[in-house]
N, C-alpha and C positions, 0 to 999 in steps of 0.2 A: 503492500499500501503507501501511494506515496503524498504529503503535505506539503503545503506550499505555502507560504504567509504573506498578507497584504501589509503593506507601511502606510504610514499612516495619515500619505497625502491620497494614497490610492481609498480610501473608506470616505464613505459618505454617508452620512442617516436616514435611515431608515434600511440600512443593508444588512442581508439575516442570513444567518445558518444555521440547520437543526442538524439531528441525528436522533436514531431511536436507541431504546435498550431495554431488552427482559430481562424482571428480576428473576435474579438463581438462588437457590439456597446456598450456593458457593459463592455468591456475591456476603451472604449476610458473615457466612462462618469469616471469612476473609476479615469482612472489616471487624469481626468482635475480636480478633488476634489484633491488624493493626491499631486500634482505638481503646482495646481496654473492655469497653462497652460490653457486656455478658447482661443486659437485659433481656430476660427469658420473655419478652414482648417480640423480640426481636430476633429470636435463632428457628429455625425450623426442628424437624425433630431431631436426636439427635442419634451418633454412631450406635451409639448402645443398644438401638431403637426404642428408648423412651425419649416422650415428648418433652419437650423444652415450656412448654405453654399446651392447654386446652386446647387454645384459638389458635388461628393461622396465623403464621407467621409477617409480621411486618415489615420492611424496607427500615431501616433507620432514619430518623428526618436530614440527619447529616452526610449519609450515605447519597441520599438523594438530592444536596445539594452541591457534592461532590460532583454529580454530575455535569456541571455544565463547563469544568473545568476541561471536557473532551472536548466541546465545542468551541469553546476562549482559546485552547493550545495548539489544537490541531485547524482548526478551520477559520475563526475570525475571532481575533487577526491570524491565528495560527502561529507556526512553530517561531516560538524566540518570547512571546508573552509575557510583561510579567503584570501579576496579579497585582495589587493594592489595595482593592476592599471588594465585600460582599452584605450585602444584606438580604434576607431571607424572610418569609413569610410559608407556614405552613400550612393549607385547609386542609385535605384526605391525606389518609394512610395510602400508602402503594404495598401491595404482598407479594408475593412470591408468582411468576405467572403472569402477573401486568406487563403489559406492552406500553412503555413511556417514552412521548416524546420532549426531547427535548431542545429547547430554539432560544436565539441571543435575538435582539434586535438595541441597531445602534439609535442611541437615543440623540447622544452629543459629544461633539467632540471640542477638546482644551489645546489649546496648543501650549507645548510642542509637541507632545506624543501622550497624552492621553485620553483614551477612548469611555465614555460609558455606555452601558449597555442594559437593556430590559434582559429579564432571564427569566423564561418560564419552564414547567415541565406540568405535561400532561397527560392524562391518562382517556382515552376514547372523548375524547374535548372537553374533559373537567378539569377544572387545575388543581392541581397537587400542590405545586408551591412555585415560587416567585418572587422577585426583588432587582438589586440593579448590582451590576457588577462595575465596575473602574478597573482598567488594564493601564500599561501601559504599551503601545504597538511597537512591533520589534525595528529596531532602528537599522536592519539591516537585510536584505533579502536570505531568506531562508528555504530551501527544497530539502525536503527530508525523504529519504527512499527506502524500503520498504524495512520497516521500521516492528520488527519482532520482539515482543519482551521474552525474558525466560518463559519459558513452562511453571505453570504453577499446579501443583495435584493437593487437593485438599484430601486430607487423610477420612470419607467415609465409606463406608460399606452400605451402598445403598441395596445393593443384587442380597443380602446377608437381610435387609430389612423385608424387601422385596418375598421373601422366603416362608419369613415370618407373618406377617398380614397375610401371606398365601392360606395359614393354617390355620386362620379365623375361620370357624365353621365348622371344624373336622374335629372329632373327637377324641379328648385326650387320650395317649395311647397307653397304656400299664405295661411298666415299667420296671425292673428290678434293676436296684442299682448295689453295686457289688461293692462292699469297703470304703462306704462316704463317710471315714473317716480322717480325714483333712478338710481343708477351709474349703477350696478349692471346688472341690468332689461335692462336698455337701452343698453348699450353697448355689452351685450349677443343680444338681436335683430338685433344689429347691426354688432355683426358679423358672424354670421347667415346669412346675408343679406351677407356679403363680400364674403363669404366662397363657395355663391352660393347655400347655403341650403335653406333658405326659401326666401319670397317678405313678408317683411313684412308692415303690416298697424294701424302702431302706434294709438293707442288709450286712452285717459284721457285727461288729463288737459295743453290742447297744449301749453298754457304760460309756463307752468313748464317744458313738455317736450322741447321745443326748449331751454330756458335760461340753463336746465341743460348740454344738446348737446353742444351751445356757452360754460360755463365753460370748459367741458370735452375737448371742440375742437374738436368734432362728428361732422360730415359731415353729413345733413338730407338731402341733393341732390338726388333730387325723389325719395324718402322716402313718403307713403300718410300717411295723418296725419287725423284722424278725434278729431274734441272736442269732450267731453262729463263731464258734469258738476262736475258730481260723480266716488266711483269707481263701484256701482251697473249700474248706465247708461253705463259705461265701460264694464262691462261685460256682459249687456244685449245686447248692439250692437254687441260686437263680436260673440254671438253664435248665433244674426241673419245675420249676413253676412255667418255666413257655411250655416243658412237655405238660404239663398236666393243663394247660391254655387258660393259666388265671392272669399271665402277662405274655405280651407280644412283641416284644423288646426289652434288651441288657443293656444299661449302661457302665461302663468301668469303673470305680473310683482309683480308690489309693493301694494302688497294687500292680506289680506289673501285667505286661499283657497276657505271656504265656501261661502266667499262672489260672489266667480265665481264659484264654483258648482253648486249651488244655480240655476242658471243660466241655467246652463247644465242640469240639470236632471230636470227641470219644467215640468208639463204635457202637457202646451202648448205652443209651439213655442220652445222648449227646444231639446236637442240632445238624447233623449231617442230612445233605442233599447230592442230590448224581456230580455237582457241579465243585469246583472247587473255591475253598474259601478266598477273600482278596480284599485289601484296606483300600478302600480312594479317599483322599480328602477333596476335598470342594474347598475351593479358597476364592475369597471373595477381597481383589487388589483394588484400591482406590486407581492404581493406573492404566484398568485394564474394564471393556465394557463392561463383560458380562462375567461368568462366574469360571472355573477354569478350574477340572476335574484332571487331579495328576494320581497316578496309580503306577505301581506299588509299593508301594512307599513304608510300608511294617510288618507284612506277615511274609511272603514270595520271596526267600534272599536272592534264586539265581533260579527263578522261572526260567520252565525247558518252553518251547514253542506249546504242546498241549496245553500247557497250564497256563501260558500268556491268552490261547485263546479265550478260555473263562473269564481270566483276568481282563481282558477287552470285554465281553458279556455282559459283564457285571457291572462295567463302569456304565456302557451304554442305555441297562436297564436304570442304572441310579439316572443318567439325564435326561434318559424320555421321563422320569417321576418329578424330574426338575422344572420340567417345561421345556425341553427339549425335542420337538417332534421327531428329528434327525440327526441325536449328534454325530459332529465330524471331530470323529478320531485319530491322531496324529501319535503314529510309532518311532518312538525316538532313538536316534543313534549320537556318535558323533559326525558321522556324513549326513548326506541326502542321496548317495550314489550307491548302489549294492556293491560289499567289496567282499567275496570269499575270505576275507582272512578275519572279517570282524564279524562275529556272530548273529550281532544284533542289526544290523541291516540282511541278514537273508533271513531272521524271524520277520523284520517287517515286512518283510517282500510277499511271504507268507502268508502271514497276518491279511496284508491288501487283498492276494488274490482271496484267500478263503472269504473276504465279506464278499469278493466281486460275484463266488458261486453259492452265497447263502448259507455259510455252515457259520456264519457271524449274521447276528439278524440287527436288523432294529437302527443302525447307525452308517455311517459309510468311511471305512477306515484306510489311510495311507501313510506310507513309509518305504525306509527311512525317511526320516526330516531330525534335520538338525533344529535344534531348540530357535534359533532366530527364524526361521521358515516354518515354523510350526505355528508362531505366533506373529507372526509382521508378514503384512502382505509384502511391504516394499521392501523386506530381506526376499522373500520367495519370488520377488521377480525379478530381482536380481539376478536371482540364480537361475530366471528362468523357466522355475516351476508355475504349473495349471495345473491346476488342481482344485476339487470342491473342500480338501482341507486346508493345503498349503495356504499358509499367514492365516487362519481363520478356525486354528481347532478350537473346539471346546472340552476334547481331554485327551490329555499325553501321558503315554502309556513308556513307562522308564523302562529301559533294559533290566536293568536290576534293584534290590533292593536300596544299594547304598546311593545311588542317583537321583534315585526317587524321593528319599529323603532327604537328602540334600537341596534337591530342588522346591520340595515342599515348605522346608524351612527357609531359604535362602527367601521364597515368596512372603514367608509370616516375618522377618527377621530385616530386611531390607525394603522389602516391598510393601507394609505394613499390611498384609495381608491378614483377615480374619479366617479361620479356618476351621471349617467342620469336619468330622472324623467316622466314616463307618464303615465294617465289616459286613461285606455283604455273602450271598453265597449258602447262608444258614439259612435256616426255618424262620428266624427270624434276624433283624437289622441290629448291629450289636454299636453300640453307639462304645469307641473306641479312642479317645483322645490322651491327651499327652498329663502324664500328674504334673504339669508344671503349667497347663493351657487354663485360663483366667474360666472366671461364669458365665461370658459374652461369647465365648467359644462353644464352652457345653452347651449353650440354648444354643446356640448353631447349627449345633450337633443335630440339637432336639429335634428342630423345626425339619431338620433337612428325613432325619427318623420317621418323623408323621408322615411326610410325605412321600416318604418310599412305601411306606406300609399300605398305606391310601391307592398307591399304585398297585401295589401288588392284590391287591384287596377288590379293589375297584377297575384295575386296567386303561383308568383315568389318573391325568394329573389337576390336581387340584391347582395348579401354577399354571396350567395351559388355557383351563378351564375359569381362571379370572383376568384372561386376557392379558397374560405376561410370558407368553410359552415363547420361546426361542424358531427362528423358521429351521 
């Protein structure tokens, strides 16, 4: 974009300039950071899914006033303009989603270089704010070309919020919570209950659970608790309650994953199906427009081609439950060309062909793909890749557990992603989060489990039904 200015002698009374601006949630978050104004009336729903205020967020008045500077500094008089004074009167509130018309009109010229302008902000003809601006016109000609400020990412988790909203109206999922004897584990389960996502059955050392709840000020009224003398006993009982039909999901608490999964996959009394179990991280990174599913980063250490078929199919099923009509699956390797010396490229090519032949259903599979050309359209074009998946992957299939785990944690800690973790392929979904995961992550996992359980039961996505499904 190019901006050129107008010098004092080129400006006449009656000259006008205008622009439009739509109020976005990010505008309000950025203003809150820059100004320090944390008035809840001016904040949209917060990243943790809790509303800052019951009403619709209104744009702060001083943010509206700042819009005049865009017209004055870019258009009239333009680059080189110096603000001297501004008066403001505010008549109505502007809210998120409103399109605002911002205009200025020259009312007076004061030698040697001062310009006075009437300033107005309107919404559909209704006056929002007005006033007078006094500026010093540029002293020399300036033309500014291709002004692109640095990218600014507001760390909000819109897609996580979308999943939580899609659960509205769905019944709470009866869920066994194994060893909720640590703060995040207990509060995560109780948060899921509070939001109507799960109906928890707490299984573990009852004394420790009650003592922890008391220390945290958490209310256990109406929450079922079953005492178990050890983590092993708690895991066994959690699985047993699912087989008895009293629960439809399992949530991992403060114990090692293998302690829980040992009982999930046992041949007698476990939750095995004909499909191999695998883990999927559902990641909501603020810098990415959509959810990104990463598999397998927690269970299968060095999966064979046969095991990868189930890993891919599990992830596709979850993607469909989360509103993706036909999930696009990118099978990762270090390169995007088949190399006989790199086994992961051979597996990726085979999985792609198996998808074409109907051995993997419900999605589109392509590989091998390197990480860049799996999620970046520009990188895919640079490499000359043309497919439905390249640059647009919804699901990333890692070659092995190490690479998948590194990828998921990199998204979490370097890209500020919020993640849900779910084990698939068993008779019931298992919420398998890290022991270090906070309440928000566990709440996200509850939502994903509820949506997946709903899809298993009905064959329909509650997300798609709400009009939020992907293509």
